[in-house]
ROVO-447832 format. One record per residue (C-alpha): z, x, y. Coordinates in steps of 0.02 Angstrom, whole numbers, m for minus. Example, Ala and Ser with C-alpha at 12.3 -4.5 7.8 and 13.67 -1.06 7.14 Angstrom:
<z=390, x=615, y=m225> $
<z=357, x=684, y=m53> $
This chain:
<z=m2428, x=m3005, y=1547> $
<z=m2588, x=m2904, y=1549> $
<z=m2606, x=m2770, y=1681> $
<z=m2752, x=m2831, y=1781> $
<z=m2775, x=m2654, y=1858> $
<z=m2799, x=m2586, y=1681> $
<z=m2942, x=m2711, y=1657> $
<z=m3031, x=m2684, y=1824> $
<z=m3199, x=m2594, y=1811> $
<z=m3143, x=m2460, y=1932> $
<z=m2993, x=m2408, y=1827> $
<z=m3033, x=m2251, y=1729> $
<z=m2960, x=m2234, y=1555> $
<z=m2843, x=m2081, y=1529> $
<z=m2933, x=m1934, y=1456> $
<z=m2930, x=m1905, y=1273> $
<z=m2807, x=m1765, y=1231> $
<z=m2891, x=m1642, y=1111> $
<z=m2806, x=m1488, y=1032> $
<z=m2922, x=m1361, y=953> $
<z=m2839, x=m1236, y=838> $
<z=m2918, x=m1068, y=790> $
<z=m2864, x=m899, y=725> $
<z=m2892, x=m807, y=885> $
<z=m2964, x=m827, y=1060> $
<z=m3153, x=m794, y=1057> $
<z=m3261, x=m885, y=1189> $
<z=m3415, x=m854, y=1080> $
<z=m3344, x=m940, y=927> $
<z=m3360, x=m1125, y=895> $
<z=m3183, x=m1167, y=953> $
<z=m3206, x=m1072, y=1116> $
<z=m3373, x=m1162, y=1146> $
<z=m3291, x=m1330, y=1117> $
<z=m3156, x=m1290, y=1244> $
<z=m3287, x=m1238, y=1373> $
<z=m3391, x=m1398, y=1341> $
<z=m3237, x=m1507, y=1356> $
<z=m3193, x=m1432, y=1526> $
<z=m3357, x=m1508, y=1590> $
<z=m3313, x=m1682, y=1524> $
<z=m3192, x=m1783, y=1631> $
<z=m3151, x=m1897, y=1489> $
<z=m3071, x=m1752, y=1388> $
<z=m2915, x=m1646, y=1415> $
<z=m2929, x=m1504, y=1292> $
<z=m2821, x=m1355, y=1247> $
<z=m2846, x=m1214, y=1129> $
<z=m2705, x=m1150, y=1018> $
<z=m2737, x=m982, y=937> $
<z=m2660, x=m816, y=884> $
<z=m2611, x=m683, y=1011> $
<z=m2679, x=m534, y=918> $
<z=m2694, x=m386, y=1035> $
<z=m2601, x=m472, y=1175> $
<z=m2415, x=m438, y=1212> $
<z=m2322, x=m592, y=1272> $
<z=m2180, x=m583, y=1400> $
<z=m2015, x=m538, y=1316> $
<z=m1932, x=m690, y=1233> $
<z=m2088, x=m801, y=1257> $
<z=m2171, x=m856, y=1099> $
<z=m2294, x=m985, y=1162> $
<z=m2377, x=m939, y=1325> $
<z=m2536, x=m964, y=1426> $
<z=m2604, x=m803, y=1499> $
<z=m2778, x=m872, y=1529> $
<z=m2841, x=m1000, y=1653> $
<z=m2952, x=m1089, y=1528> $
<z=m2816, x=m1192, y=1443> $
<z=m2799, x=m1066, y=1301> $
<z=m2620, x=m1066, y=1231> $
<z=m2583, x=m916, y=1123> $
<z=m2440, x=m898, y=1001> $
<z=m2366, x=m727, y=947> $
<z=m2383, x=m702, y=761> $
<z=m2228, x=m640, y=675> $
<z=m2254, x=m478, y=577> $
<z=m2190, x=m564, y=419> $
<z=m2333, x=m687, y=415> $
<z=m2428, x=m676, y=252> $
<z=m2609, x=m714, y=281> $
<z=m2653, x=m710, y=100> $
<z=m2523, x=m850, y=60> $
<z=m2572, x=m947, y=218> $
<z=m2387, x=m955, y=256> $
<z=m2289, x=m936, y=418> $
<z=m2104, x=m911, y=389> $
<z=m2050, x=m889, y=569> $
<z=m1941, x=m1041, y=598> $
<z=m1917, x=m1003, y=784> $
<z=m2102, x=m1000, y=817> $
<z=m2130, x=m1163, y=722> $
<z=m1985, x=m1245, y=812> $
<z=m2055, x=m1200, y=982> $
<z=m2229, x=m1248, y=924> $
<z=m2166, x=m1418, y=870> $
<z=m2085, x=m1448, y=1040> $
<z=m2243, x=m1400, y=1126> $
<z=m2343, x=m1523, y=1017> $
<z=m2218, x=m1664, y=1049> $
<z=m2219, x=m1635, y=1235> $
<z=m2409, x=m1642, y=1254> $
<z=m2447, x=m1762, y=1109> $
<z=m2634, x=m1729, y=1075> $
<z=m2725, x=m1879, y=1002> $
<z=m2856, x=m1776, y=908> $
<z=m2826, x=m1607, y=827> $
<z=m2976, x=m1505, y=771> $
<z=m2930, x=m1363, y=656> $
<z=m3045, x=m1216, y=633> $
<z=m2917, x=m1116, y=535> $
<z=m2737, x=m1115, y=482> $
<z=m2702, x=m936, y=532> $
<z=m2593, x=m875, y=608> $
<z=m2483, x=m1026, y=596> $
<z=m2496, x=m1047, y=408> $
<z=m2487, x=m1200, y=299> $
<z=m2325, x=m1246, y=383> $
<z=m2428, x=m1310, y=528> $
<z=m2484, x=m1450, y=413> $
<z=m2310, x=m1526, y=397> $
<z=m2275, x=m1491, y=582> $
<z=m2430, x=m1588, y=639> $
<z=m2387, x=m1738, y=529> $
<z=m2204, x=m1744, y=579> $
<z=m2234, x=m1720, y=767> $
<z=m2400, x=m1807, y=786> $
<z=m2396, x=m1954, y=656> $
<z=m2538, x=m2049, y=745> $
<z=m2650, x=m1902, y=782> $
<z=m2822, x=m1896, y=698> $
<z=m2849, x=m1727, y=618> $
<z=m3018, x=m1646, y=589> $
<z=m3053, x=m1486, y=498> $
<z=m3208, x=m1383, y=514> $
<z=m3226, x=m1324, y=336> $
<z=m3325, x=m1162, y=358> $
<z=m3383, x=m1075, y=194> $
<z=m3254, x=m938, y=227> $
<z=m3109, x=m1058, y=250> $
<z=m3162, x=m1161, y=98> $
<z=m3154, x=m1004, y=m5> $
<z=m2985, x=m946, y=66> $
<z=m2896, x=m1110, y=34> $
<z=m2961, x=m1129, y=m145> $
<z=m3100, x=m1255, y=m131> $
<z=m3239, x=m1137, y=m176> $
<z=m3139, x=m983, y=m219> $
<z=m3014, x=m948, y=m358> $
<z=m2885, x=m1087, y=m373> $
<z=m2718, x=m1053, y=m292> $
<z=m2546, x=m1086, y=m357> $
<z=m2479, x=m1263, y=m373> $
<z=m2354, x=m1248, y=m234> $
<z=m2495, x=m1200, y=m114> $
<z=m2628, x=m1316, y=m167> $
<z=m2521, x=m1473, y=m188> $
<z=m2472, x=m1496, y=m5> $
<z=m2646, x=m1434, y=49> $
<z=m2732, x=m1564, y=m57> $
<z=m2623, x=m1702, y=12> $
<z=m2657, x=m1642, y=191> $
<z=m2845, x=m1629, y=166> $
<z=m2850, x=m1802, y=90> $
<z=m2791, x=m1870, y=259> $
<z=m2907, x=m1770, y=368> $
<z=m3089, x=m1788, y=413> $
<z=m3180, x=m1636, y=353> $
<z=m3331, x=m1573, y=446> $
<z=m3452, x=m1476, y=335> $
<z=m3581, x=m1358, y=401> $
<z=m3705, x=m1396, y=258> $
<z=m3728, x=m1520, y=118> $
<z=m3707, x=m1382, y=m14> $
<z=m3521, x=m1386, y=13> $
<z=m3509, x=m1570, y=m38> $
<z=m3501, x=m1544, y=m229> $
<z=m3360, x=m1418, y=m216> $
<z=m3261, x=m1536, y=m101> $
<z=m3283, x=m1682, y=m220> $
<z=m3234, x=m1576, y=m369> $
<z=m3079, x=m1532, y=m269> $
<z=m3036, x=m1717, y=m264> $
<z=m3078, x=m1756, y=m83> $
<z=m3128, x=m1930, y=m28> $
<z=m3318, x=m1934, y=7> $
<z=m3289, x=m2055, y=152> $
<z=m3191, x=m1916, y=240> $
<z=m3328, x=m1785, y=214> $
<z=m3454, x=m1774, y=360> $
<z=m3596, x=m1649, y=371> $
<z=m3580, x=m1598, y=549> $
<z=m3620, x=m1421, y=606> $
<z=m3512, x=m1343, y=740> $
<z=m3577, x=m1325, y=917> $
<z=m3735, x=m1219, y=927> $
<z=m3719, x=m1050, y=1024> $
<z=m3768, x=m1063, y=1206> $
<z=m3921, x=m959, y=1182> $
<z=m4108, x=m987, y=1194> $
<z=m4220, x=m930, y=1047> $
<z=m4304, x=m769, y=1094> $
<z=m4468, x=m698, y=1041> $
<z=m4471, x=m561, y=907> $
<z=m4493, x=m384, y=972> $
<z=m4671, x=m327, y=935> $
<z=m4704, x=m311, y=751> $
<z=m4816, x=m172, y=691> $
<z=m4779, x=m42, y=562> $
<z=m4592, x=m40, y=606> $
<z=m4441, x=m149, y=577> $
<z=m4268, x=m154, y=661> $
<z=m4125, x=m228, y=555> $
<z=m3958, x=m274, y=632> $
<z=m3827, x=m241, y=500> $
<z=m3644, x=m295, y=501> $
<z=m3537, x=m195, y=372> $
<z=m3357, x=m251, y=354> $
<z=m3271, x=m122, y=247> $
<z=m3289, x=24, y=124> $
<z=m3391, x=m72, y=m4> $
<z=m3523, x=m117, y=124> $
<z=m3517, x=60, y=196> $
<z=m3555, x=137, y=26> $
<z=m3696, x=10, y=m5> $
<z=m3785, x=46, y=160> $
<z=m3756, x=234, y=152> $
<z=m3834, x=243, y=m25> $
<z=m3978, x=127, y=22> $
<z=m4011, x=238, y=172> $
<z=m4027, x=389, y=61> $
<z=m4158, x=295, y=m41> $
<z=m4253, x=250, y=121> $
<z=m4239, x=418, y=200> $
<z=m4411, x=478, y=261> $
<z=m4472, x=312, y=323> $
<z=m4443, x=382, y=498> $
<z=m4418, x=282, y=657> $
<z=m4526, x=141, y=588> $
<z=m4373, x=73, y=493> $
<z=m4212, x=71, y=592> $
<z=m4048, x=m4, y=527> $
<z=m3932, x=m32, y=671> $
<z=m3751, x=m41, y=622> $
<z=m3635, x=m154, y=721> $
<z=m3449, x=m195, y=716> $
<z=m3294, x=m104, y=652> $
<z=m3369, x=m64, y=488> $
<z=m3488, x=59, y=562> $
<z=m3343, x=179, y=583> $
<z=m3328, x=204, y=394> $
<z=m3348, x=389, y=352> $
<z=m3494, x=357, y=229> $
<z=m3596, x=280, y=368> $
<z=m3555, x=407, y=499> $
<z=m3605, x=546, y=382> $
<z=m3764, x=458, y=327> $
<z=m3816, x=417, y=504> $
<z=m3804, x=604, y=551> $
<z=m3929, x=656, y=417> $
<z=m4099, x=696, y=491> $
<z=m4229, x=562, y=446> $
<z=m4095, x=430, y=408> $
<z=m4140, x=251, y=457> $
<z=m3959, x=221, y=504> $
<z=m3909, x=208, y=688> $
<z=m3733, x=182, y=753> $
<z=m3720, x=50, y=898> $
<z=m3576, x=42, y=1025> $
<z=m3459, x=m100, y=976> $
<z=m3438, x=m173, y=1147> $
<z=m3616, x=m238, y=1165> $
<z=m3640, x=m430, y=1167> $
<z=m3691, x=m494, y=994> $
<z=m3830, x=m603, y=1064> $
<z=m3910, x=m454, y=1147> $
<z=m3891, x=m348, y=988> $
<z=m3977, x=m479, y=879> $
<z=m4112, x=m515, y=1008> $
<z=m4182, x=m336, y=993> $
<z=m4186, x=m344, y=804> $
<z=m4313, x=m421, y=689> $
<z=m4188, x=m458, y=549> $
<z=m4002, x=m481, y=523> $
<z=m3921, x=m401, y=371> $
<z=m3758, x=m473, y=303> $
<z=m3712, x=m345, y=169> $
<z=m3553, x=m424, y=104> $
<z=m3579, x=m449, y=m81> $
<z=m3469, x=m603, y=m80> $
<z=m3579, x=m685, y=54> $
<z=m3441, x=m715, y=176> $
<z=m3477, x=m740, y=362> $
<z=m3312, x=m763, y=453> $
<z=m3387, x=m723, y=622> $
<z=m3523, x=m855, y=609> $
<z=m3659, x=m719, y=635> $
<z=m3789, x=m805, y=523> $
<z=m3782, x=m960, y=633> $
<z=m3802, x=m851, y=789> $
<z=m3950, x=m764, y=709> $
<z=m4040, x=m926, y=667> $
<z=m4008, x=m989, y=841> $
<z=m4104, x=m839, y=903> $
<z=m4234, x=m869, y=769> $
<z=m4194, x=m713, y=669> $
<z=m4210, x=m720, y=483> $
<z=m4062, x=m658, y=380> $
<z=m4040, x=m554, y=226> $
<z=m3882, x=m600, y=124> $
<z=m3809, x=m596, y=m51> $
<z=m3884, x=m716, y=m174> $
<z=m3713, x=m788, y=m210> $
<z=m3563, x=m849, y=m107> $
<z=m3544, x=m959, y=49> $
<z=m3695, x=m886, y=143> $
<z=m3813, x=m917, y=m6> $
<z=m3761, x=m1101, y=2> $
<z=m3799, x=m1113, y=190> $
<z=m3960, x=m1011, y=196> $
<z=m4106, x=m1063, y=85> $
<z=m4205, x=m920, y=13> $
<z=m4383, x=m917, y=74> $
<z=m4345, x=m1040, y=218> $
<z=m4222, x=m946, y=333> $
<z=m4162, x=m801, y=227> $
<z=m4196, x=m678, y=89> $
<z=m4066, x=m674, y=m48> $
<z=m4035, x=m501, y=m115> $
<z=m3921, x=m426, y=m248> $
<z=m3810, x=m314, y=m142> $
<z=m3837, x=m154, y=m232> $
<z=m3922, x=0, y=m154> $
<z=m4083, x=m8, y=m258> $
<z=m4117, x=m195, y=m232> $
<z=m4074, x=m186, y=m46> $
<z=m4184, x=m30, y=m16> $
<z=m4331, x=m110, y=m112> $
<z=m4320, x=m271, y=m5> $
<z=m4305, x=m177, y=158> $
<z=m4451, x=m64, y=111> $
<z=m4556, x=m213, y=60> $
<z=m4522, x=m302, y=225> $
<z=m4553, x=m143, y=320> $
<z=m4728, x=m127, y=238> $
<z=m4768, x=m312, y=262> $
<z=m4693, x=m359, y=433> $
<z=m4802, x=m516, y=438> $
<z=m4683, x=m596, y=315> $
<z=m4538, x=m572, y=440> $
<z=m4642, x=m648, y=586> $
<z=m4696, x=m797, y=477> $
<z=m4517, x=m841, y=428> $
<z=m4454, x=m819, y=607> $
<z=m4594, x=m938, y=671> $
<z=m4541, x=m1068, y=540> $
<z=m4359, x=m1075, y=598> $
<z=m4314, x=m1231, y=689> $
<z=m4223, x=m1212, y=855> $
<z=m4043, x=m1280, y=850> $
<z=m3991, x=m1427, y=956> $
<z=m3949, x=m1387, y=1133> $
<z=m3762, x=m1354, y=1175> $
<z=m3758, x=m1517, y=1277> $
<z=m3829, x=m1616, y=1131> $
<z=m3710, x=m1537, y=1007> $
<z=m3560, x=m1566, y=1122> $
<z=m3609, x=m1749, y=1150> $
<z=m3623, x=m1780, y=964> $
<z=m3452, x=m1698, y=928> $
<z=m3362, x=m1783, y=1069> $
<z=m3434, x=m1950, y=1008> $
<z=m3365, x=m1913, y=838> $
<z=m3192, x=m1880, y=912> $
<z=m3193, x=m2051, y=992> $
<z=m3257, x=m2132, y=834> $
<z=m3123, x=m2055, y=730> $
<z=m2988, x=m2102, y=862> $
<z=m3043, x=m2286, y=855> $
<z=m3029, x=m2295, y=666> $
<z=m2851, x=m2340, y=610> $
<z=m2883, x=m2284, y=435> $
<z=m2887, x=m2102, y=496> $
<z=m2698, x=m2104, y=523> $
<z=m2587, x=m2038, y=383> $
<z=m2487, x=m2168, y=286> $
<z=m2306, x=m2164, y=353> $
<z=m2244, x=m2134, y=178> $
<z=m2339, x=m1971, y=166> $
<z=m2272, x=m1892, y=325> $
């Protein structure tokens, strides 16, 4: 017999249980913004599962909740091999499996496999056979799992291909479609859907005269050498060209030494300043990685603030950012980079024109409504469940 109370207009349906998986807990990243938006929606019960880097759990506790925003963090075992996307800690996986079974999320939205490794794939399918799984396929993740980067070994790509064939993949841009199709993925499961926009309002450019401020984000020794050498070529431009260095990469010795040279355009910036505030005071954002990677999503943040980007002419960023529309593509060698920065320094109107042409992103509320609507659409589609024989 039907439960009449369940059919009454005043009976509220139980909230959709949503699990968001990310590499780490970062409120500014897309996964953190989804969790915050879901907390404002009574029809969703959301949790974030992420790595516990930099946080010590209580002794003997491997899955724990030290935060009051429904963030569950798991301690990563030292033997975890990030390059192989493998987690060999059976005890952690056993406890994680029990946690999944106990809560039983209906929708799982993966933003990364780290620090749980590819073993999470089998765990999800065994413990949550009816759950709908979505994957936000960022350019960086696409490269690391072998879709746009060098192919990986058979034992790694075979289970990954099968798993991705059963997921709904969210692509940030249409330029990733050909690579996904070449990888053998079903076009019906590929959706171009950008992650939630940052909760920031576009800001006006600082006054542009005969000076230019560039926010640069070096990641390692290669970027440090590139910027240090380019700064030598640009020495003498004075305070009218300022390259502000942000992030851990600014601590590389070549950059510290180059910034100390009188007349150098390089300036070190404290690493604890909010990224939005750092970008708001710049005219341009420089992503000096020659491979065009952007694991922190800085380019999206820059465009949300209506700041044009300089990036490599190849790699994931070049597929996301169109040259002449919202970015300048540049060969990441000292001469080419110095020439481009000097040309923009001497013609700042080009920077202002591109900034004015950038379209503002959707509001966070609009982005959240679209994403949560997609969750419900996927949940109502029985074809999104893995075939029992494949679990």
